[in-house]
N, C-alpha and C positions, 0 to 999 in steps of 0.2 A: 476280621470281623465276624463277628459273631452273633445272635438277638437273640435273649433270653425268652423264654415263656413262662411267663408268675408259677409260683409252685404250688400244688393243690395248700387250699387252708390259709391261700394268702390272703390279707384283708387289701380291698380293691379300691375302699379308701387310703388306706396308708401310701406315699407319691413313692415310698422302696422297695414296691412290694412289686414293682415292675424290673429292678435292678438288682432283685438278689441272683446268687453268683454260682451258689451251688446248686449243685442239677439234683436232680432228683433219682432216684434208681431203677430202673424199672421192675416187676417182680418177676426173683426169678424161678424159672418153673421149668426145668431142666425136660421133662418125660415131655412138654408137648415145645412139637415141633419151631415153631415160632417163638420159640425163646431166645431173650437176645441176651451178651453181656451185661453183665453188672457193672453198677459206673464205678470206677474207679478212684477211689477220695485223693483227695490233695493233702501233699505235707501236712502235716500238725491235724488235719479234721478227722473226724471220725468219721463210717459213712453211717446214713441211712436209712430204715426204710422207710418201704413207702408209707405215708398216710401220716405218718410222724412230724414231719416237719414246719416249723411253723413261721410266719412272718417275725422276723424282731425288732419291733414295734415297742412303742411302751409297755411296761406294766406285761411284756410276756416272753419267757422262756422258751431254750430251745429243747425238745423232746430230747429226753438216752438215748441213747443208741439201745439196741435192742444186742444180750451179750451172747447169743452167738447166732453163725448166718446158715443158711441153709448148705452151704455148700462150698468147694475153693474156691477164690476170686477168679482165678482165673481157669476154670473147665470153662471145656465148648459143648454147645449142647448138642442132641444126637445129629440134629438137620435145626438148616438153620434154610425160613424160605423167602428167598430174593426179595427183595425189597423193591414194589412195585412203585412207589412215590417218591419222587427223586428230593432232594432239597433246597429249594427256592433259592436263584442268587440273588447276594446279597448286595442293593444296591450304591455308589460310592456316595455315604451322606457324613457331617460332622453327626457323633454321636453325642448324646447328653452325659456331661457330668454326672456318676449316682451321687445325689444327695450324702449327707453325714448327718451323726445325728446334734439334737441341740443344743446338746448341754454346752457345745464347745466349737472354736472357731475350725478346731482338729479334731477328726473323725476319731472313734476307739480304734478304728482300723492302724491309723496314724502313731495311734500312745501307743498300740501292742506292740507295732514294727517297733519304736523306738526300744521298747523294754525287754522285745527279742520276745514276746507271746505269742501265740496260737492267735488264730479267729475265731471267733463261734462260728458253728455253722448257721446256713444261712443271711450272713452278712457278705458286704463286699470286703474279698480281701486285697494288700493290699498289692501285687502286683496286680491284679485286674483295674485297680483303680487309675498306677502308671498308663498303661495299654490303655486307657481311656486318652487318656490326658493326651499319649502318645500319636491315636486315632486322630483324635482331635485338629492339635497342631499339625499333623500333618494332611488335613483337606482342607486346614482355615488355609494355611502359608500353600496350596495349589489353587484355590480360588483366589487368592489373592494376583499367585503372580500370571492367571489370567489375563488379567489387566494391566491394555496398555497403557493409555491417557490416564491421565491425571484422581478425573473423577471415576472413570471403571476402577481404579484400585482401593481407592479409597470407599469408594459405597460394597467392594468386595470386600473388606474388612469391617463394615458394617454389619452387614451378612452376614458373613462368617461368627460374629462373637455375640450377636442376635437370634434369637435368646439363649443358647446354647450356656456359654461363658457365663451372658451377663444381661443385665435386665438394660439400660441403656450404656450409650455411647457416646462421649464429643472428642472430637478429630480437631484438635488445633493446629494449622499450616503458616508457616513461617508467611509474611510477608510486603515484600514478594518473594518466588525460591529464589535463594543462587542457582544458576545452571556450571556443571563442570565445577570448574577454580577459580570463580569468583568470587570477590574477596564481597561481601555485603558491605552496603555503606550505611549509615544511621543508626538508629535506632532498631533493638530488635524488636519487632512486634509481630504476636502470632492471630491472626483471626480463628474466626469458626468456619472453618469447610463445611461439616454434614456433624446433626448428629441422628442416631438413631433409636429408637427403644418399643418395647414391646407395646400394642396395643392394648388400651382400655378393654377389651374383650376377650383378652389373652386366646390367642389362634393356639393349642395342646398336641396339632399335629407332630411338631418338630422336633418334639420330643423332654416339651419342658412343661411340667403338672405343679405349681406348683400348687398345696395344701391350702394353704389360706386368699382368695379374691384380695388382691388391695383395696383401699379405702378412697373415694376419688382424693382427698385431698391427699393423699400419696403421690395419687400418677401426675394433681396439677404439680407436685410440687417438683416430682420429674423435672414435667416439661421445662418450668423457671428455670434450670439451669440455664447456663452457659450467658459467657458477655462476648459481644459481636466481635471486639477488636481489645485488646492489652499490650498491653506495651513489657517487656521484661525490663526491670530495672536492675542494672549492673550491684551484685552484693543484693540482693532481694531474694527471700524467701527464694521466688522463683525461679528464679538465674541459677539459685546452689542446687536444688532438684536437679535440674535439667541438667544443668554441668556433670550432677554424680552419671547420667545416661540409666542407673539400670531402678526398673518398676521400683516404686514403694508405694503400704497401703498412704493410705491416707489419712488415718490416726496418730503417723508418726508426729514428731511433733514438727519438724521440715517441713513437711506433703500441705500439716494441719495450715499453716502458718499462708503455704502458697498457695489457698485457693484460694482467698478473696481478691489476691491478685487475676488467677484467671479467672473464677467466675464474675467478678462482681465484688460490690459486697450483700454481705450476709452470705455468699454464695457454701460458705462453712458450714453453714445450722442446718442446710438445702441437703446438705451429702448425708446418708445414711452412714449411723455410729458402726461405731467396732470393724472390723476389715472386709465393708463391705465395697471398697472407694480402691481402688490403684492407678496412680497416678505414673503413666510409662510416657517418657520420653521418646522423640522420634528423632534419633542418629544415624542420617545418610550415611555416606561414604568419604564423608570429611568435620561437617558439623551438623548439630543437630539443627533440622529443620522443621519440628514442629512438635504436640505431646499429644497422648489417647489418653482422656480420663472414663472408667471403664466402675459400670456403676453397676450394685446388687438390691433390689427393696429390702426393708428391714425382715421382710416375711418371708423373704429365700435365705440358706444355710449363707452363713461366711466365710469370708473366699478361704484357703488357705494357704499357707509360708509357701506349697507347690508351685500354686497360681500363678504366682509371681515371676517364674523361669515360662509358665504359658504368655505369657502374656509380653513380656521379654521375647520370645520367637516369632508372637505379631508386630512388635512393633519394631524390630529388625528387621525384619522381607515388606512391614508394610513402608517402613521407608526406603529399603530398600528398590523399591517398585518405585516411591514416588521420584526419587533420582533419578531409574531409569524414562519416565517418564517425564521428567521436564526437562532430560533431555534426547529424548523421540519429539520429543514438540519445540525444541530449536534443529533441532537437526530439519525434520519435517519446513520449519518456518523458512531455514533456510534455501530451502530445497523449491520450495513455490514462488521467493525474491527470484532465486540463479533463474528458471523456469521463466518468469515473467519480464529478467530485463535478456533472457534469450532472444523470446521472441515480442516481431513489435506489437504495442498495446490498440495504436491504431493503424487500420490502413491508407494509404494517401487518396488522392482523390484525380489521379490524371485525367487530361483530357480523354477524352474517348473511349473510356474502358471504366468498365464497373468491376468493381474486388468482391470479395467473400471467401471470409477464411474458417476453418472449425478445425481446434488440436483437442485428441483426446488420448490420453495418459493409455501408459500399458493396464496399471493396477492403481485406486485411488491411493494404498498404500507406500505407489513408487513415483512421483509425481514429476518422474523428471527424465528424460529419454533423448535420446539424436536426430529424432525428427526436427528439421525446423520449413520454413517455408521465410518469404519476403516478395513484398514489391518495388522497386525500385525508382524512382522518377529519369528518366534522362532528359538530356538537350535534344530540344527539339519536339516535344512531347511524344517522345515514345516513353515506355515504360519497359522493365525485366523482372521479368515474372522468373522468382528461384524456385524450387522443395530439396532436397537434400536429405541426405540419412545417412547420422556415420552408426558404426555395428557396436552394438552392446548398452547394454541402459543400467548406468554409474553413472555416477556423479563425474567423472574423467569422459566421458562419451558426452555428459551435455556441454562440458567445456571445450570440448575438443568444436564442437555444433558451436558454441560461442566464439571460438577465434576461424573458424571459417566461413561461418556467417559476416562477420565484421571483414575477413580478408575479401569474400564476394562484394559488400558495399563498396569496397575500395578502388576494387577493382571496376567498379559500373559506373564509377563517380567520374574514372574517367575513361573512356567510352571504348571498352575496350571490344573486340569482336567474340560471342558467346564463345567461341572454341581456341581465343585468347584466353579467357577466365578459366574455365577449365583446366586450361593447363597449368596459369599459375595457382588455381585453390590446388592441382595435383602434386606444386613443391612447398606451398606451402606445408600440405602434409609432409610429403616427406621429413619432412623439418621438423619438426614437431615431433615425431616418433616414427619405429621401421613398421609394427602393425599399425599406423591410423589407419584405418581405410574408411573409406565412402563413396554411398552413391545421391551423384545430383542432376537437378538441369535445371542447363540457362536458356530462358529462348528471351526476346526483344522484341515485341510488340510498335508497330509503327500505325497510328489513327492515318498518317496522310497516304501514305503507299496504298494499305489494309492487305501486311503483310506482315511473316512473323516469318525469324527469325530464332532456328532452333539447334543448340546444342545438348547430346546427354555425353553423362557418366554415366552405365553401371544403371540406370533407373529407370525402371516401370515407361512403358511410351505413354506421353497423354493421350485425352480421346477429347474426340473437337464434335459435341453436340450441332449440329445445323440449324438452324432457325424453318425450315419443315418437320423437323423431330427427325433426322437421321442422325445415327450415332456411329461416327469410326474410331481405330482404332490409331491417330498416327503415325505413318511410315515412319522413325527417327532412330540412325545407327546406333548402335547400345553402348556401342563405348568399353572401356576396362574404368573400372571404383577409379576414384579422387586414392592417392596412394601404395598405388603400380607401381610409376614412373615408365618412366621411358615409352609415352603411347600419348601417340598424337587422335585428338577429337577431331571429330568430323561436323562442319553444320549444318545445317538444311534449310532451304526458304519454300514457307507454304504459304498460301490464298489463305486471309482471315477475313470472312466473308462480313459485313456488320448484321448481327443477332447475333452471330456464333458464342458457342461459349466453351471455354476450354478450360478442365480440368486437371490439374496436375495434383497428385498421391502419393504418398509413400509406400510401402509396399506392406506393410498394414491391413491396410483394407483389402484388398486384393487376395492374399495368399496366410494362411492357417495351418490349423494342424490338420481341418480340414476337408484343404480343397491346397491345388497347384498355384504358380500365380495367374496362369494363365487363362482358366479357366476363372479364377475371381476377375480376370481383365475383360473376359464374357458376360461373366455376373454383370460388374458394373457397365458395360456397355448398355445390356439391355436395360439397364434398371432408369440407363437411361432417358433410351428411348422408350419407353415406357410414362415416363414424368412427363416430357417432349409433349406422346399424346391428350396429355390433360386437356393444356392447356389452347390448344388447336397450331392448326399449321401457322397463322399466321404472330401469334402471340409468345415469344419465349418464354420459358415459366420461370416465375420469379429468383435469383441469386438465395434469395436465406433459405425459399425451401426448400430449391433444388439440393443444395448440401444437406438438410435435413433429413428429405429421400434417399440421398446417396450411402449415408452416417444407417438407415434405421437396415439397408439388407446385409448387417453384420448379424450373425446368431449369438446363442449363447456360446461357442465356442470358438467364436470368431477373434475374440480378444489377445492374445498370442502377444502385438507390438505396437508399444503407440505410433499414435495415424497426425497425420499433416496432408489436411488438405486446403488446396488454393481455387479458387472459381474462378473465371473471367470474362468476363461478359462486351464482347465486339463491339462499341456502337461507331466509329471513326467518325471521321472526318471527311463529310464530303469534300471532292472538287473544287465545286463552287463557290466553298468557303474558305478560301484559297486562295492567295496572296503572296509571290515569289519573285526575287527580284536577285539581279548580279550586280553591284556597285563596281565601277573602276575606282582604286583610292588616290583619289587627288582634290581639289578645291572645292571642283564645283557634284562632290557625289553629297554633299549633304544638301542643299536645293531640290537635287533633283528625285530625294530623297520624300522632302514634306509633299512632292507634284504627284511622286506615283502615291501616297499616301491617301491623299485628299478625292485620289479617283477613285480608291479600292472603296475608297468609306462611302462617300457617293451612291458607288455602287450598288454596296449593300444594308443601305438610306441611314446612315448614320451621322449624321452630318454635322449634328448638332458634339460630335464626339472633337472632330477636326480640329480645334486652338489645341486640344488637348494634345495631340496622338502627334501635329506637325513641329510642337516643342519640342519633346519629350525624343521623337523619332531622329530632330536633326540634332538634339546634343551627343547621343547614343553613336551615331552617323558620322559622327566629327570627333568623338575621341577614338572613333576604329583608324578610320582613315588617315589620322594623323603618325601611324606607326603603322598600317601595313604596308604588305608589298605586292600584297595577292588580291583577287575585290571580294571586296567585300558583299556578303550574301543578307538578306535583309524578307523578313518571309513573315504577312499578317496571318491570322487566325482563328476566324469569327467563330465560336460556337460559345455557351455561359457565358464567357467575358469575350473582350477583343485584346487579345493575344501578339505580343510585337519582339520580334525575334531579328537580332543582328549577329551576323558572325565574323574573326578575322582570322588570320596565321599567326597573334601573339598569343603566347598562353600563359602570361603576366594577368590577371584578374583587376580589376579596377578596384580602387577603396575607396568610402565617402567620405572627405573629410571635410574640418569647416573650414571657410576659407574668410579669407579676411577681409578687411573694410578697403585695402588697397591694391587685392588679386586681382590681375585683369579674365584668368580662368581657377578652374576649382568648383564652378557650382551647377554643372552641367545630374550628377548623382545627386547633389541637393535637391534638386527640381522634379530630379527620376522618382526620391524618396519620397518629396512631397506628395505631389501626383497621382500618382500610380498606386492600386490600387496592391500589388505586390510587384516585388520585382527582387532577379537572381542576377547570377553570374557561374558559366558554371566552366571547367577547363576542358578540352577536348583534345582528342590525341593528334590533331592537325592544329587547335589554337585554341577557342574557344567564344560561347555566347552569351552573350547578355540579351535580358527579355525583362519584360514588362509586360502587366495586366491590366485595363483599367474598363469599368464596370459600364454596363451597355445601357448602361443608364445614366445620366451627366450627371442626375441629384444626389446620388451616392458617390459623386468623384472627391 
């Protein structure tokens, strides 16, 4: 692409003066060292001498060429002075189309090209005009293709065509847009998606400079175009135009009849007459998805037949881009939904521990990854803390992550030890495929004993932040990743003092291209210690703020992987708030359970709950001793609520049923369901636990 300078003698008021393509040859002076080669004439043209070229405006004739020249056309000068001024690089932009003569919709160049005649000097040559169209289409389609979402593609179409190709554009899209192979149902509706036009104060920097300024009525007439929503009725003129797929001038009978249906009543009277409007259907990969209307003002030159090819290219690329954007939007929606279902929406609130979590994808355009975290309540007021990382960053990795997370939840419900959970996860990964690798850390916290049991499968070790501000990296056996097979996992039991915070994370937090994993772990430990110093030695930092501070340690180049973060604040349950007994499976066990519960409530100052607790404890213990063969356990926990747990060696879970009026039993769980705040039953590896909770305020029961 090249930019031509106006020739000497061109009229500045003529809008076509800057578009003359015949170059003026430099004066030949063989005796001068700085003389340059004379311009070579194009085929069918006569070279002109300096100072004789005139713009081909109305009433102006080009000067006759001289009868002789000063020397041979290809003679070399004696010496050539080196050019010290290099040409400026040409920016990539959308070139303005050259103007044509006002006396017809087709320029004189097109007419002479059909007749086989040459083009007068100073006029745009047909080859030059075709080159302008090709450059415009290339730049416009590149601009459209840069868009990813629907709005960017439609805006790219508008910005590429206005004002270079048209003065205004209206883009209609199907509502709703079909996705992929979906078959649309219902009537075909077109909704006006976007309009664009040249403002009234005409910015001429884009290469468009009309000879006449528009009247206010003409500007308002263009603004009035466009109905918000139109229905394409089968067999109508608009339906026939859309079925034809090819762009058409609106002065054609079929297109002119389609304008009222598209623009509303009276729309055909607002559209400029002549070939100054093009209606182009937008056809995607399988069906028509919309239409674009290109408009030129009456004072601007009309469209040419070759402009229909330009409109067809713009419509094709825009429609394919819209199809791509719709499919991309559907994939992004599926990815977001998959991510939300793979990760817990909310964290539980188990007794004696507070939880907070964060998840960051590797990039905004890749919302799905293989990292996950979870917190699973266990029998006995315990909680399982899980964090894992599946190899890869694809939908497949996310699907494998979902299967492993579901397997971990199922195994946690069986109350298996942490090392056994990892062993079964390893077997599950091998069943999914030979290359399904993942790392995982599984920990079980007991708020009564203030202990935590951890098993690791190739995952980065957790960091424990003590109440005084000291942060330590826990020494946990690293183990092999899940999916290797044939590896035994080892569990370690550690102290979990009240007020301490355990931080579980994936390697995306501590490892990147700029640092190795152990350097990142040390930086994480220092960050936790520095954050704890801000709140003092007696007050641990808030969990949510602590998670935000941890993520702030990430630099600009540290987001190579998605990040899962799980923080657990250990509050624990004081020994004075726990009462625990063993009951022999005999008929006297329910009575003894009532007496023990009454004494514990009296010691805690909760005598107002004695009647309800004795009734419910008696019912649950009676059901347990009826089928148990080993001693039954009874435990009361006083936290923000009163929790009662009864365990036995029978794996069958009790089932709530509606007892008939003649039944002597079957009302125990019915009473529990009516009086308790919450209740449930959990199967263990050695039996089951039935529990219920009561509010410590009687009015809330």
